[in-house]
MIMAR-279300 format. One line per 3 residues: number of its first residue (from 1); their letters; for each residue x, y, z of N, C-alpha, C. Coordinates in steps of 0.2 Angstrom, whole numbers, plus 5000, padded with zeros to 4 digits. Layout:
N
NUM	A	X Y Z X Y Z X Y Z ~ ... $
***
This chain:
343
1	MKK	5458 4888 4656 5460 4895 4657 5453 4899 4656 ~ 5450 4897 4651 5443 4901 4650 5438 4900 4655 ~ 5438 4894 4658 5433 4892 4663 5435 4896 4670 $
4	ALI	5442 4896 4671 5444 4900 4677 5443 4907 4676 ~ 5443 4910 4670 5442 4917 4669 5435 4919 4670 ~ 5430 4914 4668 5423 4915 4669 5421 4915 4676 $
7	FWV	5425 4910 4680 5424 4910 4687 5425 4916 4691 ~ 5431 4919 4689 5433 4925 4693 5429 4931 4691 ~ 5427 4931 4685 5422 4937 4683 5415 4936 4687 $
10	TLL	5413 4930 4687 5407 4928 4691 5407 4930 4698 ~ 5413 4929 4701 5414 4930 4708 5414 4938 4709 ~ 5417 4942 4705 5417 4949 4705 5410 4952 4705 $
13	VMG	5406 4949 4700 5399 4952 4699 5395 4950 4705 ~ 5395 4943 4707 5391 4941 4712 5393 4942 4719 ~ 5399 4945 4720 5402 4946 4727 5397 4950 4731 $
16	PLW	5394 4956 4729 5390 4960 4733 5384 4956 4735 ~ 5381 4951 4731 5375 4947 4732 5377 4942 4737 ~ 5383 4940 4738 5385 4934 4742 5386 4937 4749 $
19	ADE	5387 4944 4750 5389 4947 4756 5383 4947 4761 ~ 5381 4941 4764 5375 4941 4768 5369 4944 4765 ~ 5368 4943 4759 5362 4945 4756 5362 4953 4755 $
22	VRL	5367 4956 4756 5368 4963 4755 5367 4965 4747 ~ 5362 4969 4746 5361 4971 4739 5362 4979 4738 ~ 5367 4981 4733 5368 4988 4732 5362 4991 4728 $
25	NPS	5361 4997 4730 5357 5001 4726 5359 5002 4719 ~ 5356 5000 4714 5359 5000 4707 5361 5007 4705 ~ 5359 5012 4708 5361 5019 4706 5366 5022 4712 $
28	HPE	5369 5017 4716 5373 5020 4721 5379 5024 4719 ~ 5381 5029 4723 5387 5032 4721 5394 5029 4723 ~ 5399 5030 4721 5406 5027 4723 5408 5031 4729 $
31	TYV	5406 5038 4730 5408 5042 4736 5402 5046 4737 ~ 5401 5048 4743 5395 5053 4745 5398 5058 4750 ~ 5397 5064 4749 5398 5069 4754 5392 5071 4758 $
34	VVK	5392 5070 4764 5387 5071 4769 5385 5078 4769 ~ 5379 5080 4769 5376 5087 4770 5372 5088 4776 ~ 5371 5094 4778 5367 5095 4784 5360 5093 4782 $
37	GDT	5356 5090 4786 5349 5088 4784 5349 5081 4783 ~ 5355 5078 4781 5355 5070 4780 5353 5067 4786 ~ 5350 5061 4785 5350 5056 4791 5353 5050 4789 $
40	LWD	5355 5045 4794 5358 5039 4792 5354 5035 4787 ~ 5348 5035 4788 5343 5031 4784 5344 5034 4777 ~ 5344 5040 4776 5345 5043 4769 5351 5040 4766 $
43	IAE	5356 5040 4769 5363 5038 4767 5363 5031 4765 ~ 5360 5027 4770 5360 5020 4769 5356 5018 4762 ~ 5350 5022 4761 5346 5021 4755 5350 5023 4749 $
46	RFL	5355 5027 4749 5359 5029 4743 5363 5023 4741 ~ 5365 5019 4746 5370 5014 4744 5367 5007 4744 ~ 5362 5006 4748 5359 4999 4749 5351 4999 4747 $
49	QEP	5350 4993 4744 5342 4992 4743 5339 4991 4749 ~ 5342 4988 4754 5339 4987 4760 5343 4990 4766 ~ 5341 4996 4768 5345 5000 4772 5346 4997 4779 $
52	WYW	5342 4992 4781 5344 4989 4787 5350 4984 4787 ~ 5353 4983 4782 5359 4980 4781 5365 4984 4782 ~ 5364 4990 4784 5370 4995 4785 5375 4992 4790 $
55	PKV	5373 4989 4796 5379 4986 4800 5383 4981 4797 ~ 5381 4978 4792 5385 4973 4788 5390 4976 4784 ~ 5389 4982 4781 5394 4985 4777 5398 4991 4780 $
58	WHI	5396 4993 4785 5399 4999 4788 5406 4997 4792 ~ 5411 5000 4790 5418 4999 4792 5419 5004 4798 ~ 5421 5002 4804 5423 5006 4810 5430 5007 4809 $
61	NPE	5432 5013 4808 5439 5015 4808 5442 5017 4815 ~ 5446 5013 4818 5448 5014 4825 5452 5020 4825 ~ 5455 5023 4820 5459 5028 4820 5456 5035 4819 $
64	IKN	5449 5035 4819 5445 5041 4818 5441 5041 4825 ~ 5441 5047 4828 5438 5049 4834 5430 5048 4833 ~ 5427 5045 4837 5419 5043 4837 5418 5041 4830 $
67	PHL	5421 5035 4828 5420 5033 4821 5412 5031 4819 ~ 5408 5030 4824 5401 5028 4823 5397 5034 4822 ~ 5400 5040 4822 5396 5046 4821 5398 5049 4814 $
70	IYP	5393 5051 4811 5394 5054 4804 5392 5062 4804 ~ 5396 5066 4802 5395 5073 4802 5395 5076 4795 ~ 5391 5082 4794 5391 5085 4788 5398 5087 4785 $
73	GDI	5399 5085 4779 5406 5086 4776 5410 5080 4776 ~ 5408 5075 4780 5412 5068 4780 5411 5065 4773 ~ 5415 5061 4771 5415 5058 4764 5414 5050 4765 $
76	IHL	5409 5047 4762 5408 5040 4763 5410 5037 4756 ~ 5415 5032 4757 5417 5028 4751 5415 5021 4750 ~ 5413 5019 4744 5411 5012 4743 5417 5009 4740 $
79	VYE	5420 5003 4744 5425 4999 4742 5423 4992 4742 ~ 5428 4988 4739 5426 4981 4740 5432 4977 4743 ~ 5431 4973 4748 5436 4969 4751 5434 4962 4750 $
82	QGR	5438 4958 4747 5437 4951 4745 5431 4950 4742 ~ 5429 4955 4737 5423 4954 4733 5417 4957 4737 ~ 5417 4959 4743 5412 4961 4747 5411 4969 4747 $
85	PVL	5405 4972 4747 5405 4979 4748 5406 4981 4755 ~ 5410 4987 4755 5412 4990 4762 5411 4997 4761 ~ 5408 5000 4766 5408 5008 4766 5413 5010 4772 $
88	RLS	5417 5015 4769 5422 5018 4774 5421 5025 4774 ~ 5423 5028 4780 5422 5035 4781 5429 5039 4782 ~ 5429 5045 4779 5434 5049 4780 5431 5056 4782 $
91	RGP	5435 5059 4787 5432 5065 4789 5433 5071 4784 ~ 5428 5075 4783 5428 5080 4778 5433 5086 4781 ~ 5435 5090 4777 5440 5096 4779 5436 5101 4783 $
94	DQV	5430 5101 4783 5426 5106 4787 5425 5103 4794 ~ 5426 5097 4795 5424 5094 4801 5430 5093 4806 ~ 5436 5096 4805 5441 5095 4809 5445 5102 4810 $
97	KWS	5447 5103 4816 5451 5109 4817 5457 5108 4822 ~ 5462 5111 4820 5469 5109 4823 5470 5114 4829 ~ 5472 5111 4835 5474 5116 4840 5482 5115 4840 $
100	PKA	5485 5119 4845 5492 5119 4845 5495 5112 4847 ~ 5490 5108 4850 5492 5101 4852 5490 5096 4847 ~ 5488 5098 4841 5486 5094 4836 5480 5089 4838 $
103	RIS	5476 5092 4841 5470 5088 4843 5464 5089 4838 ~ 5461 5084 4836 5455 5085 4831 5449 5084 4834 ~ 5444 5088 4832 5437 5088 4835 5432 5090 4831 $
106	PIT	5426 5087 4831 5421 5089 4826 5418 5096 4828 ~ 5416 5100 4823 5414 5106 4825 5406 5107 4823 ~ 5403 5102 4821 5396 5102 4820 5393 5096 4822 $
109	AAI	5386 5096 4823 5383 5090 4826 5382 5085 4821 ~ 5383 5079 4824 5383 5073 4820 5376 5072 4817 ~ 5375 5068 4811 5368 5067 4808 5365 5062 4812 $
112	PTI	5358 5062 4813 5354 5057 4817 5352 5052 4812 ~ 5350 5046 4815 5347 5041 4811 5341 5042 4807 ~ 5336 5046 4811 5330 5048 4808 5329 5055 4809 $
115	PLE	5323 5058 4806 5322 5065 4806 5319 5066 4813 ~ 5323 5069 4817 5321 5070 4824 5315 5075 4825 ~ 5314 5080 4821 5309 5084 4821 5302 5081 4821 $
118	QVD	5302 5075 4818 5296 5071 4818 5294 5067 4824 ~ 5299 5066 4828 5298 5062 4834 5299 5065 4841 ~ 5302 5071 4840 5304 5075 4846 5299 5076 4851 $
121	QFL	5293 5078 4849 5287 5079 4854 5285 5072 4857 ~ 5286 5067 4854 5284 5060 4857 5289 5058 4862 ~ 5296 5059 4860 5301 5057 4865 5300 5061 4872 $
124	RRA	5298 5067 4871 5297 5071 4877 5291 5069 4882 ~ 5286 5067 4878 5280 5067 4882 5278 5059 4883 ~ 5280 5055 4879 5278 5048 4879 5282 5043 4884 $
127	RVL	5278 5040 4888 5281 5035 4893 5275 5030 4893 ~ 5276 5023 4892 5271 5018 4892 5273 5014 4898 ~ 5267 5013 4902 5268 5009 4909 5262 5004 4909 $
130	SRQ	5263 4999 4913 5257 4995 4915 5252 4998 4919 ~ 5246 4996 4919 5241 4999 4923 5243 4999 4931 ~ 5247 4993 4933 5249 4993 4940 5254 4998 4941 $
133	ELS	5259 4999 4937 5264 5004 4938 5261 5011 4939 ~ 5256 5013 4935 5253 5019 4935 5249 5020 4941 ~ 5245 5015 4943 5240 5016 4948 5244 5016 4955 $
136	SAP	5250 5013 4955 5253 5012 4962 5258 5018 4963 ~ 5259 5023 4958 5263 5029 4958 5260 5034 4963 ~ 5265 5038 4966 5262 5043 4970 5257 5048 4966 $
139	YVV	5253 5051 4970 5248 5055 4966 5246 5062 4970 ~ 5244 5067 4966 5242 5073 4968 5236 5073 4972 ~ 5236 5075 4978 5230 5075 4982 5226 5082 4983 $
142	SGR	5231 5087 4982 5228 5094 4982 5233 5099 4980 ~ 5230 5105 4978 5235 5111 4977 5235 5115 4983 ~ 5239 5120 4983 5239 5125 4989 5232 5128 4990 $
145	DAH	5229 5128 4995 5223 5131 4996 5217 5128 4992 ~ 5219 5122 4990 5214 5118 4985 5213 5122 4978 ~ 5218 5126 4977 5218 5130 4970 5220 5125 4965 $
148	LLT	5218 5126 4959 5221 5123 4953 5228 5125 4952 ~ 5232 5120 4950 5239 5122 4948 5240 5123 4941 ~ 5243 5129 4940 5243 5131 4933 5250 5132 4930 $
151	GSE	5255 5133 4934 5262 5135 4932 5267 5134 4937 ~ 5273 5136 4935 5279 5135 4939 5278 5139 4946 ~ 5282 5137 4951 5282 5140 4958 5275 5138 4962 $
154	DRF	5270 5135 4959 5265 5133 4963 5266 5127 4967 ~ 5264 5127 4973 5265 5122 4978 5259 5117 4978 ~ 5260 5111 4979 5255 5106 4979 5257 5100 4983 $
157	YVR	5252 5096 4985 5253 5090 4990 5252 5083 4987 ~ 5256 5079 4989 5256 5072 4986 5256 5067 4991 ~ 5253 5062 4990 5253 5056 4994 5256 5050 4991 $
160	GLE	5259 5046 4995 5263 5040 4993 5270 5041 4991 ~ 5273 5046 4993 5279 5048 4991 5284 5046 4997 ~ 5289 5043 4995 5294 5041 5000 5301 5045 4999 $
163	QQD	5305 5046 5004 5311 5050 5004 5316 5046 4999 ~ 5316 5040 4999 5321 5036 4994 5319 5037 4987 ~ 5313 5039 4986 5311 5040 4979 5315 5046 4975 $
166	GVH	5318 5050 4979 5322 5055 4976 5318 5062 4977 ~ 5321 5067 4973 5319 5074 4974 5315 5077 4968 ~ 5317 5075 4962 5315 5078 4956 5310 5072 4952 $
169	FNL	5304 5075 4950 5299 5071 4948 5296 5074 4941 ~ 5293 5069 4937 5289 5072 4932 5282 5070 4934 ~ 5277 5074 4932 5270 5072 4933 5267 5070 4926 $
172	YRE	5263 5065 4927 5260 5061 4921 5252 5061 4923 ~ 5248 5060 4917 5241 5059 4917 5240 5053 4912 ~ 5235 5049 4915 5234 5043 4911 5231 5045 4904 $
175	GKK	5234 5042 4899 5232 5043 4892 5229 5037 4888 ~ 5232 5037 4882 5229 5031 4878 5231 5024 4881 ~ 5226 5020 4880 5226 5013 4883 5228 5009 4877 $
178	FLE	5233 5005 4877 5235 5001 4871 5233 4994 4872 ~ 5228 4991 4868 5226 4984 4868 5230 4980 4863 ~ 5231 4974 4865 5235 4969 4861 5233 4969 4854 $
181	QGD	5227 4969 4852 5225 4969 4845 5223 4976 4842 ~ 5224 4981 4846 5222 4988 4844 5216 4990 4847 ~ 5210 4986 4845 5204 4988 4847 5201 4983 4852 $
184	KGD	5205 4978 4853 5202 4972 4857 5208 4969 4860 ~ 5207 4964 4865 5213 4960 4868 5215 4963 4874 ~ 5220 4960 4877 5223 4962 4884 5226 4969 4883 $
187	LVG	5226 4972 4889 5229 4978 4890 5237 4977 4890 ~ 5240 4980 4885 5248 4979 4885 5252 4985 4887 ~ 5248 4991 4889 5251 4997 4891 5247 5003 4891 $
190	VEA	5249 5008 4895 5245 5014 4896 5250 5020 4894 ~ 5248 5024 4890 5253 5029 4888 5252 5035 4894 ~ 5257 5037 4897 5257 5042 4902 5259 5048 4899 $
193	DLI	5254 5053 4899 5256 5060 4896 5259 5064 4901 ~ 5265 5067 4898 5269 5072 4903 5265 5078 4904 ~ 5264 5080 4910 5261 5086 4912 5266 5092 4914 $
196	GSA	5271 5090 4917 5276 5094 4920 5281 5091 4924 ~ 5285 5095 4928 5290 5093 4932 5290 5097 4939 ~ 5293 5094 4944 5292 5097 4951 5298 5094 4955 $
199	RVL	5299 5097 4961 5304 5095 4965 5301 5095 4973 ~ 5304 5091 4977 5301 5090 4984 5304 5095 4988 ~ 5299 5099 4992 5301 5103 4997 5302 5100 5004 $
202	RYG	5297 5096 5005 5296 5092 5012 5293 5086 5011 ~ 5296 5081 5014 5293 5074 5014 5288 5073 5020 ~ 5283 5069 5019 5278 5068 5024 5272 5065 5021 $
205	DPS	5266 5065 5024 5260 5062 5022 5254 5068 5023 ~ 5254 5072 5018 5256 5072 5011 5263 5076 5011 ~ 5267 5074 5006 5273 5078 5004 5271 5085 5001 $
208	TLI	5276 5089 5002 5275 5096 4998 5280 5097 4993 ~ 5277 5098 4987 5282 5099 4981 5280 5106 4978 ~ 5285 5108 4973 5284 5114 4970 5285 5113 4962 $
211	MES	5281 5116 4958 5281 5115 4951 5287 5119 4948 ~ 5291 5115 4944 5296 5118 4940 5295 5120 4933 ~ 5290 5116 4930 5288 5118 4923 5282 5114 4922 $
214	SNR	5278 5116 4918 5271 5113 4916 5269 5115 4909 ~ 5266 5110 4906 5263 5112 4899 5255 5112 4899 ~ 5252 5111 4905 5245 5111 4906 5244 5111 4913 $
217	EVR	5238 5112 4915 5236 5112 4922 5237 5106 4925 ~ 5239 5106 4932 5239 5099 4936 5233 5098 4939 ~ 5231 5092 4939 5224 5090 4942 5225 5085 4948 $
220	VGD	5221 5085 4952 5221 5080 4958 5220 5073 4954 ~ 5225 5068 4956 5225 5062 4953 5230 5061 4949 ~ 5234 5066 4946 5240 5065 4942 5245 5062 4946 $
223	RLL	5249 5058 4942 5254 5053 4945 5261 5056 4945 ~ 5265 5054 4949 5272 5056 4949 5277 5050 4948 ~ 5282 5051 4944 5287 5046 4943 5294 5050 4943 $
226	PKQ	5299 5047 4946 5306 5050 4946 5308 5051 4939 ~ 5311 5057 4938 5314 5059 4931 5319 5054 4929 ~ 5318 5052 4923 5322 5047 4920 5329 5050 4918 $
229	SEE	5334 5046 4920 5341 5048 4919 5343 5047 4912 ~ 5341 5041 4909 5343 5040 4902 5340 5044 4897 ~ 5344 5046 4892 5342 5051 4887 5342 5047 4881 $
232	FSP	5337 5049 4876 5337 5046 4870 5343 5047 4866 ~ 5346 5042 4863 5351 5044 4858 5349 5043 4851 ~ 5350 5049 4847 5348 5049 4840 5353 5045 4835 $
235	YFY	5358 5042 4838 5363 5039 4834 5363 5031 4835 ~ 5360 5028 4831 5359 5021 4831 5359 5018 4824 ~ 5360 5012 4823 5360 5008 4817 5354 5005 4815 $
238	PKA	5351 5006 4809 5345 5002 4808 5347 4995 4806 ~ 5343 4990 4808 5345 4983 4808 5339 4979 4807 ~ 5339 4973 4804 5334 4968 4804 5333 4965 4811 $
241	PAQ	5327 4963 4813 5326 4959 4819 5330 4953 4819 ~ 5333 4951 4825 5337 4945 4825 5332 4939 4825 ~ 5326 4939 4827 5321 4934 4827 5318 4933 4820 $
244	QEL	5319 4928 4817 5316 4927 4810 5309 4927 4810 ~ 5305 4924 4815 5298 4924 4814 5294 4929 4818 ~ 5297 4935 4820 5294 4940 4824 5288 4943 4820 $
247	EGK	5283 4944 4823 5277 4946 4819 5272 4950 4824 ~ 5270 4956 4822 5266 4960 4827 5261 4964 4823 ~ 5258 4969 4826 5253 4973 4822 5253 4980 4825 $
250	IIH	5251 4985 4820 5251 4992 4822 5244 4993 4826 ~ 5245 4995 4832 5239 4996 4836 5237 5003 4838 ~ 5241 5008 4835 5240 5015 4836 5243 5019 4831 $
253	LVD	5240 5024 4828 5242 5029 4824 5243 5035 4828 ~ 5249 5038 4829 5249 5044 4832 5247 5050 4828 ~ 5243 5054 4831 5240 5060 4827 5237 5058 4820 $
256	AVK	5234 5052 4820 5230 5050 4814 5225 5045 4817 ~ 5220 5044 4813 5214 5040 4815 5214 5033 4811 ~ 5214 5033 4805 5213 5027 4801 5219 5025 4797 $
259	QTG	5223 5030 4794 5228 5029 4790 5234 5034 4791 ~ 5240 5032 4789 5245 5037 4790 5250 5036 4784 ~ 5256 5039 4785 5261 5039 4779 5268 5040 4781 $
262	TNQ	5272 5042 4777 5279 5042 4778 5281 5048 4783 ~ 5286 5047 4788 5288 5051 4793 5283 5052 4798 ~ 5278 5048 4799 5273 5048 4804 5274 5042 4809 $
265	VVV	5272 5043 4815 5273 5039 4821 5268 5034 4822 ~ 5270 5027 4823 5265 5022 4824 5267 5018 4831 ~ 5263 5015 4834 5264 5010 4839 5263 5003 4837 $
268	VNL	5267 4999 4839 5267 4992 4837 5266 4988 4844 ~ 5263 4982 4844 5262 4978 4850 5268 4973 4851 ~ 5274 4975 4850 5280 4972 4852 5284 4976 4856 $
271	GSE	5287 4973 4861 5292 4977 4865 5298 4973 4867 ~ 5301 4976 4872 5307 4972 4875 5306 4965 4877 ~ 5300 4964 4880 5298 4957 4882 5298 4952 4876 $
274	HGI	5298 4955 4870 5298 4951 4864 5305 4951 4860 ~ 5310 4954 4864 5316 4955 4861 5317 4961 4856 ~ 5313 4965 4856 5313 4971 4852 5319 4976 4854 $
277	EVG	5323 4979 4849 5328 4984 4851 5327 4990 4847 ~ 5330 4995 4849 5330 5001 4845 5334 5000 4839 ~ 5331 5002 4833 5334 5002 4827 5331 4996 4823 $
280	YVF	5327 4992 4826 5324 4986 4822 5320 4989 4816 ~ 5320 4986 4811 5316 4988 4805 5311 4983 4803 ~ 5305 4985 4803 5299 4980 4801 5296 4982 4794 $
283	GVY	5295 4977 4790 5290 4978 4785 5283 4979 4787 ~ 5279 4983 4784 5272 4983 4785 5268 4980 4779 ~ 5264 4975 4781 5261 4971 4776 5253 4971 4777 $
286	QSG	5250 4971 4771 5243 4972 4771 5240 4966 4768 ~ 5234 4963 4771 5231 4957 4769 5228 4958 4762 ~ 5229 4953 4758 5227 4953 4751 5219 4952 4751 $
289	LKV	5216 4955 4746 5208 4954 4746 5206 4947 4744 ~ 5200 4946 4746 5198 4939 4743 5193 4941 4737 ~ 5195 4938 4731 5191 4940 4725 5188 4934 4722 $
292	RDK	5183 4936 4719 5179 4930 4715 5182 4929 4709 ~ 5183 4922 4708 5186 4920 4701 5180 4919 4696 ~ 5180 4923 4691 5175 4923 4686 5177 4918 4680 $
295	VSG	5183 4916 4680 5185 4912 4675 5185 4905 4676 ~ 5186 4902 4682 5187 4895 4683 5181 4891 4681 ~ 5175 4894 4681 5169 4891 4680 5166 4887 4686 $
298	KFN	5169 4887 4691 5167 4884 4697 5162 4888 4701 ~ 5157 4885 4704 5152 4889 4707 5155 4893 4714 ~ 5153 4899 4714 5155 4903 4720 5163 4903 4721 $
301	DSV	5167 4902 4716 5174 4901 4717 5177 4908 4719 ~ 5182 4908 4724 5186 4914 4726 5193 4912 4727 ~ 5197 4917 4728 5204 4916 4729 5206 4922 4733 $
304	ALP	5211 4921 4738 5214 4926 4742 5220 4928 4739 ~ 5221 4935 4738 5227 4938 4735 5232 4938 4740 ~ 5238 4937 4738 5244 4937 4743 5244 4944 4747 $
307	DEK	5247 4944 4753 5249 4950 4757 5254 4954 4753 ~ 5253 4961 4753 5257 4965 4750 5261 4970 4755 ~ 5267 4971 4753 5271 4976 4757 5269 4983 4756 $
310	AGM	5267 4986 4761 5265 4993 4761 5270 4998 4763 ~ 5275 4996 4767 5280 5001 4769 5285 4998 4774 ~ 5289 5003 4777 5294 5000 4782 5293 5005 4788 $
313	VLV	5294 5002 4794 5294 5006 4800 5301 5004 4804 ~ 5304 5010 4807 5310 5009 4810 5308 5011 4818 ~ 5310 5006 4822 5309 5007 4829 5314 5012 4832 $
316	YQV	5311 5017 4836 5316 5022 4839 5315 5022 4847 ~ 5310 5019 4850 5309 5019 4857 5305 5013 4859 ~ 5308 5009 4864 5305 5003 4866 5303 5003 4873 $
319	FDN	5297 5000 4874 5294 4999 4881 5293 4991 4882 ~ 5290 4989 4888 5290 4982 4889 5286 4978 4884 ~ 5280 4981 4882 5276 4977 4877 5274 4981 4871 $
322	VSY	5276 4987 4870 5275 4991 4864 5281 4995 4862 ~ 5281 4997 4856 5287 5001 4854 5284 5006 4849 ~ 5287 5012 4849 5286 5017 4844 5291 5017 4838 $
325	GIV	5288 5018 4833 5292 5018 4827 5290 5023 4822 ~ 5294 5025 4817 5293 5030 4812 5292 5027 4805 ~ 5287 5029 4802 5287 5026 4795 5292 5029 4790 $
328	MKA	5297 5025 4788 5302 5027 4784 5300 5027 4777 ~ 5296 5023 4775 5294 5023 4768 5287 5020 4768 ~ 5283 5023 4763 5276 5020 4762 5274 5020 4755 $
331	GRA	5273 5014 4752 5271 5014 4745 5264 5015 4744 ~ 5260 5014 4750 5253 5016 4750 5252 5018 4757 ~ 5245 5019 4758 5243 5021 4765 5244 5016 4770 $
334	IYL	5247 5018 4776 5248 5013 4782 5241 5013 4786 ~ 5238 5007 4788 5232 5007 4791 5233 5004 4798 ~ 5229 5006 4803 5228 5003 4809 5227 4996 4808 $
337	GDR	5230 4992 4812 5229 4985 4811 5234 4981 4806 ~ 5238 4985 4802 5242 4982 4797 5247 4977 4801 ~ 5249 4972 4798 5254 4967 4801 5261 4970 4800 $
340	VAN	5265 4969 4805 5272 4970 4804 5276 4964 4805 ~ 5282 4963 4801 5286 4957 4802 5293 4959 4799 ~ 5297 4954 4799 5304 4955 4796 5303 4958 4789 $
343	P	5308 4963 4788 5307 4966 4781 5309 4962 4775 $
***
């Protein structure tokens, strides 16, 4: 009887650790009321030591409308099912309103996964293409009367445009070139900087277009690409990469030169061709120093210290061979060339 009691006590204590390696934050709450300004990552960190295990503990309630979305005022409950931790959602009283037909609908915006103000400018302007994709795109050959294009309603002329390409286009200029190893190696992509948008007035050689918006002057040689229909969704789950041995490198620090930190954007040399998906979480690792051993007594003896984890990056935008991520946590400065791998 005593042995059986010990077994069940052990089961209850160890249950959370057996749940696919899910470990709860030691200071986790039993319930949490979501507030405006929260992100899904913030909430995951309140309950879990490893926020990327969120999909393993999140319970989708089919009786709730849009159960994958979380709104300010909602209540998250930590419960146990068969000894395993589960997070359940109940809508807050401020998040529902009743109509005569008893319909329930959210009245405020759902919380995003990451702080959107940190990445919004990059979502609008960044598009990574191959050199071939960019060089084969239609291009600006001249402005009206050969004048420089500066704003909306200006007309300009484009070569290489076909009628089947559509009517609405964005204009891009070749920007940062991404190399496989950051400062060397094969070209893995070219960042196309958004210049503005335009629509076709007349097809031909050249075609005539009119500017609809611009954030800088348009130059001869700027390229045109059809407006992308897909929009970035701020609602996705953080998760560990499915591939166990996935490893890459930070090849660019956005708006930084040598080092960066929390809530800053980085580019890694892994993309959809490597199986990367939006929501993947990478650990950032820095190589250990090689130090001289002054104690061993051996001549010129040295030892390489182990790699140390410096932070975590959450991928929010994926291209063929590179991805953009935001540094969610940094225990120390993140450097260009740091290694990224499974967290």
